[in-house]
DRENPA-3360 file (N, C-alpha, C; in nm, 2 decimals, always signed):
BEGIN
1 = MGPDPKAE = -2.44/-0.86/+4.00/-2.36/-0.94/+3.90/-2.26/-0.87/+3.82 ~ -2.16/-0.93/+3.78/-2.04/-0.86/+3.69/-2.06/-0.89/+3.55 ~ -1.97/-0.83/+3.48/-1.99/-0.85/+3.32/-1.97/-1.01/+3.30 ~ -2.04/-1.04/+3.19/-2.03/-1.17/+3.12/-1.89/-1.20/+3.07 ~ -1.80/-1.29/+3.11/-1.65/-1.30/+3.08/-1.67/-1.37/+2.95 ~ -1.77/-1.46/+2.92/-1.79/-1.50/+2.77/-1.78/-1.41/+2.66 ~ -1.90/-1.33/+2.70/-1.92/-1.18/+2.61/-1.79/-1.10/+2.58 ~ -1.69/-1.09/+2.70/-1.60/-1.00/+2.69/-1.49/-1.06/+2.63;
9 = RRSQLMHR = -1.50/-1.21/+2.63/-1.39/-1.29/+2.55/-1.41/-1.27/+2.38 ~ -1.55/-1.28/+2.36/-1.59/-1.27/+2.22/-1.57/-1.15/+2.15 ~ -1.56/-1.03/+2.23/-1.54/-0.91/+2.20/-1.37/-0.90/+2.18 ~ -1.28/-0.92/+2.26/-1.16/-0.95/+2.24/-1.15/-1.02/+2.10 ~ -1.19/-1.14/+2.09/-1.15/-1.23/+1.98/-1.18/-1.15/+1.83 ~ -1.29/-1.07/+1.84/-1.36/-1.00/+1.71/-1.27/-0.90/+1.68 ~ -1.18/-0.83/+1.77/-1.10/-0.71/+1.76/-0.96/-0.76/+1.70 ~ -0.92/-0.89/+1.73/-0.80/-0.94/+1.71/-0.78/-0.93/+1.57;
17 = PTRVLLAL = -0.84/-0.98/+1.45/-0.81/-0.94/+1.33/-0.78/-0.81/+1.27 ~ -0.86/-0.70/+1.32/-0.85/-0.58/+1.33/-0.73/-0.55/+1.37 ~ -0.67/-0.58/+1.47/-0.53/-0.55/+1.53/-0.41/-0.62/+1.43 ~ -0.43/-0.72/+1.42/-0.33/-0.78/+1.33/-0.32/-0.75/+1.18 ~ -0.43/-0.71/+1.14/-0.42/-0.62/+0.98/-0.34/-0.50/+0.99 ~ -0.37/-0.41/+1.10/-0.33/-0.29/+1.12/-0.18/-0.30/+1.14 ~ -0.14/-0.39/+1.24/-0.01/-0.43/+1.26/+0.07/-0.45/+1.11 ~ +0.03/-0.52/+1.04/+0.07/-0.58/+0.91/+0.08/-0.47/+0.81;
25 = LLPVIVMI = -0.01/-0.38/+0.79/-0.02/-0.28/+0.70/+0.02/-0.17/+0.71 ~ +0.06/-0.12/+0.85/+0.10/+0.03/+0.89/+0.21/+0.00/+0.85 ~ +0.31/-0.07/+0.88/+0.47/-0.05/+0.84/+0.47/-0.07/+0.69 ~ +0.38/-0.12/+0.59/+0.40/-0.15/+0.45/+0.37/+0.01/+0.41 ~ +0.28/+0.08/+0.45/+0.22/+0.21/+0.43/+0.35/+0.30/+0.46 ~ +0.40/+0.30/+0.59/+0.51/+0.39/+0.61/+0.63/+0.36/+0.51 ~ +0.65/+0.23/+0.46/+0.78/+0.18/+0.41/+0.76/+0.27/+0.25 ~ +0.62/+0.27/+0.21/+0.62/+0.29/+0.07/+0.62/+0.45/+0.06;
33 = AFTASALG = +0.57/+0.52/+0.17/+0.62/+0.67/+0.18/+0.73/+0.72/+0.18 ~ +0.82/+0.64/+0.25/+0.97/+0.65/+0.25/+1.05/+0.63/+0.15 ~ +0.99/+0.51/+0.08/+1.06/+0.49/-0.07/+1.02/+0.60/-0.16 ~ +0.90/+0.66/-0.16/+0.86/+0.76/-0.24/+0.97/+0.90/-0.24 ~ +0.98/+0.91/-0.10/+1.08/+1.04/-0.03/+1.21/+1.00/-0.10 ~ +1.27/+0.87/-0.09/+1.40/+0.85/-0.11/+1.43/+0.83/-0.25 ~ +1.32/+0.82/-0.34/+1.35/+0.81/-0.49/+1.36/+0.95/-0.54 ~ +1.36/+1.06/-0.47/+1.39/+1.20/-0.52/+1.29/+1.24/-0.62;
41 = VGGGGKVD = +1.15/+1.20/-0.57/+1.05/+1.22/-0.68/+1.06/+1.35/-0.71 ~ +1.06/+1.40/-0.86/+1.06/+1.55/-0.88/+0.94/+1.55/-0.97 ~ +0.94/+1.67/-1.06/+0.84/+1.68/-1.15/+0.69/+1.72/-1.09 ~ +0.69/+1.80/-0.99/+0.56/+1.85/-0.90/+0.53/+1.73/-0.82 ~ +0.59/+1.64/-0.76/+0.55/+1.54/-0.69/+0.49/+1.43/-0.73 ~ +0.52/+1.41/-0.87/+0.49/+1.26/-0.94/+0.58/+1.17/-0.93 ~ +0.52/+1.05/-0.98/+0.62/+0.95/-0.98/+0.55/+0.87/-1.11 ~ +0.67/+0.78/-1.19/+0.61/+0.70/-1.28/+0.60/+0.58/-1.22;
49 = ICHWANHK = +0.47/+0.50/-1.26/+0.44/+0.37/-1.21/+0.39/+0.28/-1.33 ~ +0.38/+0.14/-1.33/+0.34/+0.06/-1.40/+0.20/+0.03/-1.36 ~ +0.10/+0.04/-1.44/-0.05/+0.05/-1.41/-0.11/-0.07/-1.51 ~ -0.20/-0.13/-1.45/-0.26/-0.25/-1.50/-0.37/-0.19/-1.58 ~ -0.37/-0.19/-1.73/-0.49/-0.13/-1.79/-0.49/-0.20/-1.94 ~ -0.61/-0.24/-1.96/-0.64/-0.30/-2.08/-0.57/-0.44/-2.10 ~ -0.53/-0.53/-2.00/-0.46/-0.63/-2.02/-0.36/-0.63/-2.03 ~ -0.27/-0.53/-2.00/-0.13/-0.51/-2.00/-0.09/-0.38/-1.93;
57 = YVQISVSV = +0.03/-0.38/-1.85/+0.09/-0.26/-1.81/+0.13/-0.15/-1.88 ~ +0.10/-0.03/-1.86/+0.15/+0.08/-1.92/+0.19/+0.15/-1.81 ~ +0.31/+0.26/-1.85/+0.35/+0.37/-1.75/+0.26/+0.47/-1.74 ~ +0.24/+0.51/-1.63/+0.16/+0.65/-1.61/+0.22/+0.70/-1.49 ~ +0.22/+0.85/-1.51/+0.24/+0.95/-1.42/+0.14/+0.97/-1.29 ~ +0.19/+0.94/-1.19/+0.06/+0.94/-1.08/+0.12/+1.08/-0.95 ~ +0.05/+1.12/-0.89/+0.11/+1.21/-0.78/+0.17/+1.10/-0.68 ~ +0.28/+1.14/-0.59/+0.34/+1.08/-0.50/+0.24/+1.02/-0.38;
65 = NAMPAHLG = +0.12/+1.13/-0.38/-0.01/+1.10/-0.29/-0.07/+0.98/-0.33 ~ -0.07/+0.96/-0.46/-0.17/+0.83/-0.49/-0.10/+0.70/-0.50 ~ +0.04/+0.71/-0.49/+0.13/+0.63/-0.52/+0.11/+0.47/-0.42 ~ +0.07/+0.51/-0.29/+0.01/+0.41/-0.22/-0.09/+0.31/-0.24 ~ -0.17/+0.37/-0.30/-0.30/+0.30/-0.34/-0.29/+0.24/-0.45 ~ -0.22/+0.29/-0.57/-0.17/+0.21/-0.67/-0.10/+0.08/-0.63 ~ +0.00/+0.11/-0.56/+0.10/+0.01/-0.53/+0.00/-0.12/-0.46 ~ -0.09/-0.07/-0.35/-0.17/-0.15/-0.29/-0.25/-0.23/-0.38;
73 = HGDFLADE = -0.28/-0.21/-0.49/-0.38/-0.29/-0.58/-0.30/-0.36/-0.70 ~ -0.15/-0.39/-0.70/-0.07/-0.44/-0.77/+0.01/-0.39/-0.89 ~ -0.02/-0.23/-0.90/+0.07/-0.17/-0.98/+0.21/-0.16/-0.91 ~ +0.31/-0.14/-0.98/+0.47/-0.13/-0.92/+0.54/-0.02/-0.98 ~ +0.65/+0.00/-0.93/+0.74/+0.08/-0.98/+0.82/+0.06/-1.12 ~ +0.84/+0.12/-1.22/+0.92/+0.08/-1.33/+1.07/+0.07/-1.28 ~ +1.12/-0.03/-1.38/+1.25/-0.09/-1.35/+1.36/+0.05/-1.37 ~ +1.50/+0.02/-1.33/+1.58/+0.15/-1.37/+1.59/+0.19/-1.50;
81 = YGDCLPS = +1.56/+0.11/-1.60/+1.56/+0.11/-1.74/+1.40/+0.19/-1.79 ~ +1.31/+0.22/-1.68/+1.19/+0.28/-1.71/+1.10/+0.18/-1.78 ~ +1.13/+0.03/-1.80/+1.04/-0.08/-1.85/+0.93/-0.12/-1.73 ~ +0.82/-0.15/-1.82/+0.72/-0.22/-1.72/+0.71/-0.36/-1.74 ~ +0.79/-0.44/-1.69/+0.81/-0.59/-1.68/+0.77/-0.63/-1.55 ~ +0.66/-0.71/-1.53/+0.63/-0.75/-1.39/+0.76/-0.86/-1.34 ~ +0.78/-0.86/-1.24/+0.90/-0.95/-1.19/+0.84/-1.08/-1.13;
% end
């Protein structure tokens, strides 16, 4: 007997959401990384971001390596004037 076609199909369907999620998130992560390098981040690899803390946004300086994680949970880059106003 050969492999069960129904079991094989179920396996393919279970991996589809993972592939879709990866296909959507990978370009975003790459874009964030390129944005950080394009900003000419100075100060020892730090970037100023607007971070949600105590029911308001506050400006903090984080490592450029930590920026994707912060942007991923709702923090954002300050505007060109350094203000932390959500758009």
